[in-house]
MIMAR-616418 format. One line per 8 residues: their letters; for each residue x, y, z of N, C-alpha, C, O, CB. Coordinates in steps of 0.2 Angstrom, whole numbers. Each point is the difference from the previous one (the first is absolute). Glycine has a CB too. Layout:
BEGIN
a = X/Y/Z/X/Y/Z/X/Y/Z/X/Y/Z/X/Y/Z | ...;
***
This chain:
BEGIN
mrnsilli = 102/-73/-263/5/0/5/3/7/1/1/1/6/2/-12/-11 | -3/15/0/2/7/2/-4/4/4/2/3/5/3/-3/-16 | -12/-1/11/-5/3/4/1/-3/7/0/4/5/-8/-2/-14 | 10/-8/10/1/-3/7/6/3/3/-1/2/6/-4/-12/-9 | 10/11/-1/6/3/3/-1/7/2/2/2/5/5/-9/-12 | -11/11/3/-1/7/1/-4/0/7/1/5/4/-1/-2/-17 | -5/-7/14/-4/0/6/4/-2/6/-1/4/5/-9/-7/-12 | 14/-1/6/5/-2/6/4/6/2/1/2/6/-1/-14/-10;
llailnfs = 3/15/-1/4/6/1/-4/6/3/3/3/5/4/-6/-15 | -13/4/8/-4/5/3/-2/-1/7/1/4/5/-5/-2/-16 | 3/-9/13/-1/-2/7/6/1/4/-1/2/6/-7/-10/-10 | 14/7/2/6/1/3/1/7/2/2/2/5/3/-12/-10 | -6/14/0/1/8/0/-5/2/5/2/4/5/2/-3/-16 | -11/-3/11/-5/3/5/2/-2/7/0/4/5/-8/-5/-14 | 10/-5/10/2/-3/6/6/4/3/1/1/6/-5/-13/-9 | 9/13/-1/6/4/2/-1/7/2/4/3/4/3/-11/-11;
cqeevfld = -13/11/4/-1/7/2/-4/1/6/-1/5/3/1/-3/-15 | -2/-8/15/-4/1/7/5/1/5/5/-3/1/-14/-4/-5 | 8/12/9/3/1/6/-4/2/6/-5/3/-2/15/0/-5 | -8/-5/12/-4/2/7/1/7/1/6/3/0/-5/-15/5 | -6/16/-4/0/7/1/-2/1/7/-6/-2/3/3/5/-15 | 6/1/16/-2/2/7/-1/8/0/4/4/-2/3/-13/7 | -13/10/-3/-2/7/0/4/4/5/1/-2/6/-13/-1/-10 | 14/9/2/3/4/5/-4/4/5/-2/6/-1/11/-4/-8;
lqksertp = -12/-6/14/-4/3/5/3/4/5/5/-2/3/-13/-8/-5 | 6/16/4/2/4/5/0/-4/7/-6/-3/1/3/14/-8 | 8/-10/11/-1/-3/7/-5/4/4/0/6/0/12/-10/-1 | -16/1/4/-6/3/4/3/0/8/3/-4/2/-13/0/-11 | 7/9/12/1/0/8/-3/-6/3/-5/-3/-2/6/16/2 | 2/-15/6/-3/-5/4/-7/2/2/-1/5/3/13/-9/1 | -17/0/-5/-7/1/2/-2/-5/5/1/-6/-1/-3/12/-10 | -1/-4/16/-2/-4/5/-6/-5/-3/-4/2/-4/7/6/14;
vieavwtn = -3/-14/-8/-5/-5/-2/-3/-3/6/3/-3/4/3/0/-15 | -12/4/12/-4/-2/6/-6/-5/-2/-4/2/-4/7/9/11 | -2/-17/-5/-6/-5/-1/-3/-2/7/4/-4/3/2/0/-15 | -12/6/13/-2/-1/7/-7/-4/-1/-4/2/-4/10/9/9 | -7/-16/0/-6/-4/0/-3/0/7/4/-2/4/0/-5/-14 | -10/9/11/-3/0/7/-7/-3/-1/-4/2/-3/11/9/6 | -8/-17/1/-6/-3/0/-2/-2/7/3/3/5/0/-8/-16 | -8/1/11/-3/-2/7/3/-7/2/-4/-3/4/-7/10/-6;
tvglnqvq = 16/-9/-1/2/-7/1/8/0/1/4/3/-3/-13/-7/-5 | 11/0/14/7/-1/1/4/-3/-5/-3/-5/-3/-1/4/15 | 10/3/-13/4/-3/-5/0/3/-7/4/-2/-4/-6/-8/10 | -3/14/-7/0/4/-7/3/7/0/1/3/-5/-11/-11/2 | 10/11/9/1/7/1/8/1/-1/4/-3/4/-15/5/3 | 13/3/-11/7/1/-1/1/7/-4/-4/2/-3/7/-15/4 | 3/16/0/2/5/-4/7/-1/-2/5/-1/3/-13/9/4 | 9/-8/-14/6/0/-3/2/7/-2/-3/3/-3/1/-15/-1;
vsfsrdyy = 9/13/5/2/7/-1/7/-1/-4/4/-3/3/-10/9/7 | 7/-3/-16/6/0/-4/1/6/-4/-4/5/1/3/-18/-1 | 6/13/-4/1/5/-5/0/-3/-7/2/-5/-1/5/12/10 | -9/-2/-13/0/-3/-7/7/0/-3/5/3/3/-16/2/-5 | 12/-9/-4/6/0/-3/0/2/-7/-6/1/-3/8/-11/10 | 3/12/-10/1/1/-7/-2/-6/-4/0/-5/2/9/14/0 | -12/-8/-9/-3/-5/-4/6/-5/-1/-2/-6/1/-6/14/-6 | 14/-7/3/5/-5/-1/4/-2/6/4/-4/-1/-4/10/-10;
sedpneiv = -2/-4/17/4/-2/6/-1/-7/1/-5/-3/0/4/15/5 | 7/-15/-3/0/-7/2/1/-1/7/0/-6/3/4/3/-14 | -4/9/15/1/-1/7/-6/-2/4/-6/0/-3/13/9/2 | -7/-12/6/-6/-3/4/-4/6/2/3/6/1/3/-16/3 | -12/9/-2/-4/5/3/2/3/6/3/-4/4/-12/-2/-9 | 9/13/6/2/3/5/-5/0/6/-4/4/-1/12/3/-6 | -8/-11/11/-5/-1/6/1/5/5/6/1/2/-7/-13/-4 | -4/16/4/1/5/6/-2/-4/6/-5/-2/1/2/12/-8;
tdadvfil = 8/-10/11/-1/-4/7/-1/5/6/-1/-3/5/8/-6/-10 | -6/15/4/0/5/6/-6/5/-1/1/5/3/12/-7/-1 | -18/0/-6/-6/5/0/-4/0/6/0/-5/4/0/3/-16 | -3/7/14/-5/0/5/-7/-1/-3/-2/4/-4/9/4/11 | -10/-13/-5/-6/-3/-3/-6/-1/5/2/-3/5/5/-2/-15 | -12/8/9/-6/-1/5/-7/2/-4/0/3/-5/7/-1/15 | -12/-5/-7/-7/1/-3/-4/3/5/0/-3/6/1/-7/-14 | -5/15/6/-5/3/5/-7/-2/-1/-2/0/-6/10/10/7;
nlednqri = -11/-12/4/-8/-1/-1/-3/6/2/0/3/5/1/-15/-1 | -4/15/-9/-3/7/0/-6/0/4/-3/5/2/8/-2/-13 | -8/-9/13/-6/0/4/2/1/7/-4/3/4/-2/-11/-12 | 11/5/11/2/0/7/7/2/1/2/0/6/-11/-9/-4 | 12/12/-7/7/2/1/5/-5/2/5/1/2/-9/10/0 | 2/-18/-3/5/-5/2/6/0/-5/-1/1/-6/-8/-8/11 | 15/7/-2/6/0/-5/3/-7/0/2/-3/6/0/15/-3 | -1/-15/-8/2/-7/-1/7/1/-3/1/2/-6/-12/-7/4;
rfrfneqf = 16/3/6/7/0/-2/2/-6/-4/-2/-5/1/4/12/10 | 3/-6/-16/3/-5/-4/7/0/2/3/5/1/-12/-4/-10 | 12/-8/8/7/0/2/3/-4/-6/-3/-5/-3/2/5/15 | 7/1/-14/3/-3/-6/2/-7/2/3/-2/5/1/13/-10 | -6/-16/0/2/-7/1/5/-2/-5/-2/0/-6/-10/-2/11 | 17/-1/-3/6/-1/-4/-2/-6/-4/2/-1/-6/6/5/14 | -12/-9/-6/-2/-6/-3/-4/2/-6/1/-3/-6/0/-5/16 | -6/12/-9/-5/1/-5/2/7/-4/-3/1/-5/-6/-7/12;
qsylpvnn = 14/9/-5/3/6/-3/-6/5/-1/-1/4/-5/9/-11/-1 | -12/8/11/-6/4/0/-1/2/7/2/-3/5/-7/-1/-16 | 0/9/12/-2/2/7/-6/-3/1/-5/0/-3/10/11/2 | -5/-14/7/-6/-4/3/-3/4/6/4/3/4/1/-14/-9 | -12/10/6/-3/4/6/2/-4/6/1/-6/1/-10/10/-7 | 11/1/11/2/-3/7/-6/-3/3/-6/2/0/15/7/1 | -8/-15/2/-5/-4/4/-6/-2/-5/-5/-2/3/8/9/7 | -1/-8/-16/-5/-3/-5/-7/4/0/-5/-3/0/11/-8/1;
vtgklgai = -6/18/0/-6/3/0/-3/0/-7/3/-1/-5/0/9/14 | -10/-8/-9/-3/0/-7/-6/5/0/-1/4/4/3/-16/-5 | -4/13/-5/-5/5/-2/-7/-2/3/-2/-5/1/9/9/-11 | -11/2/10/-7/-1/2/-5/2/-5/1/5/-3/2/-3/15 | -8/-6/-14/-5/2/-5/-3/6/2/-2/2/5/0/-14/-8 | 1/16/-3/-3/7/1/4/6/2/-1/5/-1/-8/-12/4 | 15/5/-1/5/6/2/4/2/-6/1/-3/-5/0/-2/17 | 1/12/-11/4/3/-5/7/0/3/1/3/5/-11/4/-10;
yelhviie = 15/-9/1/7/0/2/4/4/-4/-1/1/-6/0/-12/9 | 7/14/0/4/5/-3/7/-3/0/3/-1/6/-10/11/-3 | 11/-11/-8/6/-3/0/5/6/0/0/5/-3/-3/-15/-3 | 9/9/11/5/5/0/7/-4/-1/1/-5/4/-8/13/4 | 11/-6/-12/6/-2/-2/5/5/0/-1/5/-4/-3/-15/-2 | 9/10/10/5/6/1/7/-3/-3/3/-4/4/-9/10/6 | 8/-4/-15/7/-2/-3/5/6/-1/-2/5/-3/-4/-14/-3 | 11/8/10/5/5/0/-3/7/1/2/5/-3/5/-12/-5;
gkeyisqg = -11/7/13/-3/7/2/-6/2/-4/-3/5/2/14/-2/2 | -13/-6/-9/-5/2/-4/-6/-5/1/1/-6/0/7/11/-9 | -14/-2/10/-6/-4/2/-5/-1/-6/-1/5/-4/2/0/15 | -3/-11/-12/-5/-2/-5/-6/-3/3/0/-3/5/9/1/-13 | -16/4/6/-6/-2/3/-5/-2/-5/1/1/-6/1/7/15 | -7/-12/-7/-5/-2/-4/-6/-3/5/1/-2/5/7/-1/-15 | -14/3/7/-6/-2/4/-4/-5/-4/0/-1/-6/0/12/11 | -3/-15/-1/-5/-5/-3/-5/-3/5/2/1/6/7/-4/-14;
kmleppvl = -14/1/6/-6/-2/5/0/-8/-1/0/-3/-5/-6/14/4 | 5/-14/7/-1/-7/1/-7/-2/-2/-4/0/5/14/-1/3 | -12/0/-14/-7/-1/-2/-2/-7/3/4/-5/1/-3/12/-11 | -8/-8/10/-3/-6/2/2/-5/-6/-1/1/-6/-8/4/13 | 10/-12/-5/1/-5/-5/-6/-2/-3/-6/0/3/16/-4/3 | -10/1/-12/-6/-4/-3/-1/-6/3/4/-2/5/-2/7/-16 | -7/-9/9/-1/-7/3/3/-5/-5/-1/0/-6/-10/4/12 | 15/-9/-3/3/-5/-3/-3/-7/2/1/-2/6/10/9/-8;
dsltfayq = -15/-10/-2/-4/-6/2/4/-6/-1/1/-4/5/-11/10/-8 | 13/-7/-3/3/-6/-2/5/0/-6/-1/5/-4/-9/-11/9 | 14/1/-5/5/0/-5/0/-7/-3/2/-5/4/5/14/1 | -9/-10/-11/-1/-7/-3/5/0/-6/3/4/-2/-15/-5/6 | 13/-6/-6/4/-1/-6/-4/-5/-4/-3/-5/2/14/8/4 | -9/-3/-13/-3/-5/-5/5/-1/-5/4/5/-2/-16/-2/4 | 13/-9/-5/4/-2/-5/-3/2/-7/-6/-1/-1/11/-8/7 | -1/12/-10/-2/3/-7/5/-3/-5/6/0/1/-11/11/4;
eervfree = 2/-14/-10/4/-2/-6/4/6/-4/-2/5/1/-6/-15/-2 | 13/8/-2/3/5/-4/-4/3/-6/-4/-3/-3/14/-3/6 | -10/13/-3/-4/3/-5/5/5/-4/5/1/3/-16/-3/4 | 8/6/-12/4/5/-3/2/6/5/-5/2/4/-1/-5/-15 | 12/4/12/2/6/5/-1/-2/7/0/4/4/-2/4/-13 | 1/-15/10/-1/-2/7/3/-7/1/-2/-4/-4/-8/11/5 | 15/-8/3/3/-6/1/-4/-4/5/-5/2/4/16/3/-6 | -10/-12/2/-4/-4/4/2/0/7/6/2/2/-8/-10/-11;
gyyltlyg = -2/7/14/2/0/7/-6/2/4/-6/0/-2/17/4/-1 | -10/-3/10/-5/2/5/-1/7/0/5/4/1/-3/-15/5 | -8/14/-6/-1/7/0/-4/1/7/-5/-3/1/5/4/-14 | 1/5/16/-3/2/6/-6/5/-2/0/4/-4/10/-5/10 | -15/0/-2/-6/5/0/-2/2/7/0/-3/5/-4/-3/-15 | 4/13/11/-1/3/6/-7/2/1/-3/3/-5/15/1/5 | -15/-5/5/-7/2/2/0/4/6/3/-1/5/-7/-10/-10 | 0/16/5/-1/5/5/-6/5/-1/-4/-1/-4/17/-1/7;
kipfvddn = -12/8/0/-4/5/-1/3/7/1/4/1/5/-13/-8/-2 | 8/12/-7/2/7/0/-6/4/2/-4/2/-5/14/-4/-3 | -11/4/14/-6/4/2/1/7/0/-4/4/3/1/-13/4 | 8/12/-10/2/7/0/-2/3/-6/0/-2/-6/9/0/14 | -11/9/-7/-2/4/-6/6/3/-3/1/1/-6/-13/1/11 | 16/1/0/6/3/-2/7/-3/2/0/-5/3/-7/15/-2 | 12/-8/-4/7/-2/2/1/-7/-1/2/-4/4/-2/13/5 | -2/-11/-15/0/-7/-2/6/-1/-5/0/-1/-6/-12/-1/7;
nyririir = 18/1/3/6/0/-4/4/-6/3/2/0/6/-1/12/-9 | 1/-17/0/2/-6/3/7/-3/-4/1/1/-6/-13/-4/10 | 16/0/0/5/-4/-2/0/-7/3/-2/-1/5/9/11/-6 | -5/-15/-4/0/-7/2/7/-2/-1/3/1/-5/-15/-4/3 | 15/0/8/7/-3/-1/-1/-8/1/-4/-2/4/10/13/1 | -2/-14/-9/0/-8/0/7/-2/2/5/1/-3/-14/-1/-6 | 9/-5/14/6/-3/2/-1/-8/-1/-4/-3/3/6/12/6 | 2/-11/-13/0/-7/-2/6/-4/4/6/2/-2/-11/1/-10;
ndtllnrr = 3/-8/16/6/-4/3/5/5/4/6/-1/-1/-8/-9/-8 | -1/15/12/4/5/4/4/5/-5/5/3/3/-4/-12/6 | -2/9/-15/3/5/-5/-5/5/-2/-4/-2/-4/13/-7/1 | -8/15/4/-4/5/-3/0/1/-8/6/0/-2/-5/6/13 | -6/-7/-14/0/1/-7/1/8/-2/-5/3/1/-2/-14/-3 | 12/13/-1/2/7/0/2/2/-7/4/5/0/-1/-6/13 | -4/-3/-18/1/3/-7/-4/5/-1/-5/2/3/9/-13/-7 | -3/15/-2/-4/6/-2/-7/-3/-1/-5/4/1/15/2/-6;
sdyllfdd = -11/-12/3/-7/-2/-2/-4/-3/6/-5/-2/0/9/-1/-11 | 0/3/17/-3/-2/6/-3/5/4/-4/-1/6/12/-8/-6 | -8/15/-2/-3/6/4/-7/0/-2/-2/2/-5/12/5/5 | -15/-9/5/-7/-1/-1/-3/6/3/-1/-1/7/2/-12/-8 | -4/18/-2/-3/5/2/-7/1/-3/-1/-2/-6/12/8/8 | -16/-4/2/-7/0/-2/-4/6/4/2/0/6/-2/-12/-11 | -4/15/1/-5/5/4/-7/-2/-2/-2/-6/-1/11/15/0 | -14/-4/2/-7/-1/-1/-2/2/-7/-6/2/-1/4/-1/13;
sfgtsild = 7/-1/-17/-2/3/-6/-6/-4/-3/-4/2/-4/16/2/2 | -12/-11/3/-6/-4/-2/-4/-2/5/-3/-6/0/10/1/-9 | -8/9/14/-5/-2/6/4/-3/6/6/-1/-1/-15/0/-8 | 5/0/14/3/-3/6/-2/-7/1/1/-3/6/-1/14/-1 | -3/-14/-9/-2/-7/0/5/-5/-2/-2/-6/-1/-10/10/0 | 18/-2/0/5/-5/-3/1/-5/4/2/-6/-2/3/15/-4 | -5/-8/13/1/-6/5/-6/-4/1/1/-6/1/8/13/4 | -15/-4/-6/-6/-4/1/-1/-6/-5/-2/-5/2/-3/16/2;
rgfelsgf = 7/-10/-10/-1/-5/-5/6/-4/-1/1/-4/-4/-9/12/-2 | 14/-6/10/6/-4/-1/5/3/-4/-1/1/-6/-6/-11/8 | 12/12/0/6/3/-3/5/-5/-2/4/-1/5/-6/12/1 | 2/-13/-12/5/-5/-2/7/3/-2/0/5/-4/-9/-13/0 | 14/6/7/7/2/-1/3/-3/-6/4/-5/0/-2/8/12 | -5/-1/-18/1/-4/-6/8/0/-3/1/-3/-4/-13/6/1 | 16/2/6/6/0/-3/5/-4/4/6/1/-1/-8/11/-3 | 0/-16/9/5/-3/4/-2/-8/0/-5/-2/3/6/13/5;
afnegdrv = 3/-15/-11/-1/-7/0/4/-3/6/6/1/0/-9/-2/-13 | 0/-4/17/4/-3/5/0/-8/-1/-4/-2/-4/1/11/12 | 8/-12/-5/1/-7/0/-3/-4/6/0/3/5/10/-1/-13 | -12/-8/7/-2/-4/6/6/0/5/5/-2/-2/-13/-6/-6 | 6/9/14/5/0/5/2/7/2/4/0/5/0/-11/-9 | -5/16/0/1/7/2/-4/2/6/-5/-2/1/8/4/-13 | 1/2/16/-4/3/6/0/8/-2/5/3/-1/-1/-12/9 | -10/12/-8/-1/6/-3/-3/5/6/-5/-2/2/4/-3/-14;
rlelfrln = 4/10/13/-2/5/4/-2/6/-4/4/3/-3/3/-7/13 | -13/7/-9/-3/6/-3/0/5/5/-3/-1/6/-4/-6/-14 | 9/13/7/0/6/4/-4/6/-4/1/1/-5/9/-5/11 | -15/6/-2/-5/5/-3/1/7/4/-1/0/6/-7/-9/-11 | 10/14/1/1/7/3/-5/5/-2/-2/0/-7/14/-2/8 | -15/6/3/-5/6/-2/4/6/0/3/2/6/-13/-8/-2 | 11/9/-9/5/6/-1/-3/7/0/-6/0/-2/14/-8/-4 | -4/13/9/-2/6/-2/1/2/-7/5/-3/-3/-3/6/15;
ldvydyls = -5/2/-15/0/1/-7/7/2/-3/3/-2/-5/-14/6/6 | 15/0/4/6/2/-3/5/-6/0/5/0/-4/-7/11/9 | 2/-16/-1/4/-6/0/-2/-4/-6/4/-3/-4/-2/3/16 | -8/-1/-13/-3/-3/-6/3/3/-7/2/-4/-4/-13/0/11 | 10/10/-7/3/4/-6/8/-1/-1/2/-1/-5/-11/9/6 | 12/-8/5/7/-1/0/2/-7/-3/4/-1/-5/-2/8/15 | -5/-12/-8/1/-7/-2/-2/-1/-7/3/-4/-4/-5/0/16 | -4/7/-14/-2/0/-7/6/3/-5/1/-3/-5/-14/4/9;
qlvnllfn = 15/5/-2/6/3/-4/6/-5/0/3/0/-5/-8/12/8 | 6/-15/3/6/-5/0/-1/-5/-5/5/-2/-4/-3/5/16 | -8/-6/-12/-1/-6/-5/1/3/-7/3/-4/-4/-11/-1/12 | 5/11/-10/1/3/-6/7/0/-2/2/-1/-6/-12/7/7 | 14/-3/4/7/1/-1/4/-7/-1/4/0/-5/-5/10/12 | -1/-15/-4/3/-7/-1/-1/-3/-7/4/-3/-2/-5/1/15 | -5/4/-15/-2/-2/-7/2/4/-6/-1/-1/-6/-8/-4/12 | 13/11/-4/2/4/-5/6/-3/-4/5/0/4/-10/10/3;
dgglfspp = 4/-11/-13/6/-3/-4/5/5/-3/5/-2/-3/-13/-8/1 | 7/16/3/4/5/-3/0/1/-7/4/3/-3/3/-5/12 | -12/-1/-12/-1/0/-7/-2/7/-3/-1/5/4/-2/-17/-3 | 2/13/-7/-1/6/-4/-7/3/3/0/6/0/7/-10/-11 | -12/0/12/-6/2/2/-1/0/8/-6/2/2/2/-6/-14 | 9/2/15/-1/0/8/1/7/2/5/4/-2/-1/-16/3 | -7/14/5/1/7/3/6/0/3/3/-6/2/-15/8/0 | 16/4/-1/6/0/4/-1/-3/7/-5/2/3/9/8/-10;
pqnpvsni = 1/-15/9/-1/-2/7/1/5/5/4/4/-1/0/-15/-3 | -8/11/9/1/4/6/-2/-3/6/-5/-5/0/3/15/-8 | 5/-8/14/-2/-3/6/-7/1/2/-3/5/-2/15/-3/6 | -15/-7/-1/-7/1/3/-1/6/5/5/2/3/-7/-14/-5 | -3/16/2/-1/5/4/-1/-2/8/-4/-4/1/-1/10/-11 | 10/-4/14/0/-2/7/-5/4/4/-2/5/-2/14/-8/1 | -15/-1/6/-5/4/5/4/2/6/-3/2/5/-6/-9/-9 | 16/7/4/4/2/5/3/7/-2/1/1/-6/2/-12/10;
rpldgegd = -2/16/0/2/6/-1/5/3/5/-1/-2/6/-10/4/-12 | 16/2/4/4/4/5/-4/4/4/-4/4/-3/14/-5/-5 | -9/2/14/-4/4/5/1/7/-2/-4/4/1/5/-13/8 | 5/11/-11/1/7/-2/-2/2/-7/1/6/-2/9/-7/10 | -12/-4/-12/-2/1/-7/5/0/-5/-1/2/-6/-8/4/11 | 16/-7/-3/5/1/-4/4/-7/-1/0/-4/4/1/16/-1 | 1/-13/-10/3/-7/-1/-5/-5/-3/-6/1/0/15/2/9 | -6/-9/-10/-3/-5/-3/0/-6/5/4/-1/4/-2/5/-16;
vlgyfmvs = -7/-9/11/0/-6/4/-4/-5/-5/-5/2/-3/5/4/15 | 2/-12/-11/-3/-6/-4/-3/-5/5/2/0/6/6/2/-16 | -13/-6/8/-2/-5/4/-8/2/2/-3/4/-3/15/-7/7 | -14/-1/0/-7/0/2/-1/-2/8/4/-3/3/-7/1/-15 | -3/5/15/-2/-2/6/-7/-4/-1/-5/4/-1/12/6/7 | -7/-16/-4/-6/-4/-1/-3/-2/6/3/-3/5/1/-2/-15 | -10/8/12/-4/-2/6/-6/-4/-3/-4/2/-4/7/9/10 | -4/-17/-3/-5/-5/-2/-2/-5/5/5/-2/3/0/4/-15;
pylgavvn = -11/-4/12/-1/-6/4/2/-6/-4/1/0/-6/-11/5/11 | 11/-11/-2/2/-6/-3/-5/-5/1/-3/-1/6/15/4/-4 | -13/-7/-7/-4/-6/0/4/-6/-4/3/2/-5/-14/5/5 | 11/-13/3/4/-5/-3/-4/-7/0/-4/-1/4/14/7/0 | -8/-10/-9/-3/-6/0/5/-5/-3/4/2/-4/-16/3/2 | 12/-11/4/5/-5/-2/-4/-7/-3/-5/-2/3/14/7/6 | -7/-7/-14/-2/-6/-3/5/-5/-2/5/2/-3/-15/4/-1 | 9/-12/5/5/-5/-2/-3/-4/-6/-6/-3/0/10/1/11;
ivedksd = -1/2/-17/-2/-3/-6/1/-7/0/5/-3/-2/-2/13/-4 | -8/-14/9/0/-7/1/-7/-3/-2/-5/2/2/13/-1/7 | -8/-5/-14/-6/-3/-3/-3/-5/5/3/-3/3/1/5/-15 | -11/-1/12/-4/-5/5/-1/-7/-4/-4/0/-5/-1/10/11 | 9/-15/-4/0/-6/-4/-4/-5/3/0/-6/-1/11/8/-3 | -16/0/9/-4/-5/4/-5/-3/-5/-2/-6/2/4/13/8 | -4/-4/-16/-4/-4/-4/3/-5/-4/-3/-4/-4/-4/14/3;
***
């Protein structure tokens, strides 16, 4: 009985000694954040411009609405203007202009008189043949449901850096585990034999859209670093968290900027998860 009372007292003392600690982080200067996507498809191209916030700040994001934003086609010097859209809170290309395969593009964003630039090439897309689904029973570390398999072909020797985005019933899967990146580390036949998306279980009746992007290496590295940051638990053996290395730079070489400029072709496929009950 005495031992039980002692254990209860120790538990109460330990509980009472716990308190929430806030690190005294120094306030950082406002840093521009530019997230730009440029593809060969209408509806995907946009540039979001904002400023960073302090770690403990509860203020809403400071959206920049008066930046000068344009993209240059370095092949023919075409200048593609962007205009701020209140509904989407981002800059959209005027007249829905899109990118051309094989061209090199240069992003220009001027914020409060300071210019930021980045470049990227619109690479040729791989081949996307079909998107199938099959029901799988529950297994260890894998829930039951319908799983997708992507078939196609990667005919390229170089620049094999890819991202897959998955939209389920018009909702983008955007958790940290939903960032699906792959390269040619294990060869380029991954689509020939069927690439099963084993981490994503779907239900009958789901409508799934798959989007495939072929990335320049600097954007692939940026997204890989972002995923590592999202999985950083801040534990004893975790590396100190740091922002991914941006492929955007100040034109004058002075100051910092966050974000990325993604130039990529777009491939899409849609499948409705409906079993064939004709048998």
